[in-house]
N, C-alpha and C positions, 0 to 999 in steps of 0.2 A: 568852394562851392563844392563842389565837384569833387575836391579831394576826402574831401569830409563827404562825400557819397559811395566813394569808392574803399575806403577806408571804413566804412559800415561795412557795407559787400563784406569787405572781407573778414571782419570781427564777427559778423551771423553765417561767415558759408565759415570759417573754424569753428563758431561755436556749434553750428549743426552737423561737423564732422568730428569734431570731440564725442556728443552727443550718440551719433553713432556708432563709432569706437566701442563707447561703453554700451549699448547696448548687445554690438557685437560680443563684446567678453560677459555679458550676461546671460548672453542667452548660450553661448560655449557651459556657460558654467553651470545654466541648467538642460544642459544633454548631459555633461557627467555626474551631477544630479539623480538626474531622473534613470541612467545607464546603471548608478549604483544603487538606486532604490530598489527595480529589477533584481540589481544579481543577487539583494536583500532579502528580496519574495521570493523569490525560484531559492534559495536557503531554507529558508524559516517554512515554505511548504514542501522543500524535497523531505524535512524532520516532519512535520507532519504528517506527511504519508505515511514515512517508516513507522514512524512510530504507530498509525492506526494499521496497517498492514502486519508489523509485530501483535500487536491484540490480538487480531483476527486471528492471529496464527495462533497463539497463543489457547487461545477461547475454541478454535479448533481442536486442538492437541489436547484437551483436556476434554472434548465433549468425543472425540476419538477412543480415549484414553477412558473413558467410562461408558462408552459403550464395548468395547472392546472386551470390558469385567462384563458386561452382563452377559455379552453373548457367551462369554466362558466359562457361566455357571450356568445360562441354558446344555450350553453342550455337555458339562460335565454330567447335569443331569441327565438328559438325555442317554449320552453314554451308560450310565446307571442304570438306568429304566433295563434298558438294552443287555447289560448284562446280569443283571438281574432277572430278565427274561428268560435269557440263554440256561444261565445257571440253573433257575427253576423248572424248562423245559429238553434241553439237551438231549436226558434220558429217554426222554417220547418220543421224539424225534431220531435219535436214534434208533432206537426200537421200529419205527415207522420205517425209514428206511431198509432194514434190516429184514422186516415182515414184508417186502414190496419187495426186495430182490431177492428172498427166499420164493416170492411165489410165481 
């Protein structure tokens, strides 16, 4: 009777230890899987961030290029206007300066 009881206790203890060992292995596997998933997600997010940064960089480069072209057109127009005014008025300005110096 006691031997059956001891045998049953030993068997239950053995089953419990095996069950605990199985759960320890599962826990280690889960930790490993979580670490792998974390690495995968970080790589994925880094790729997405790099893509977003590249897209923004290209967008801003295009905007700068367009703005530069617009400003160059404005600059050329202003320069041409100054040249036109200078060519038209230079003789009057020279004469005015000359007259001021003589008087």
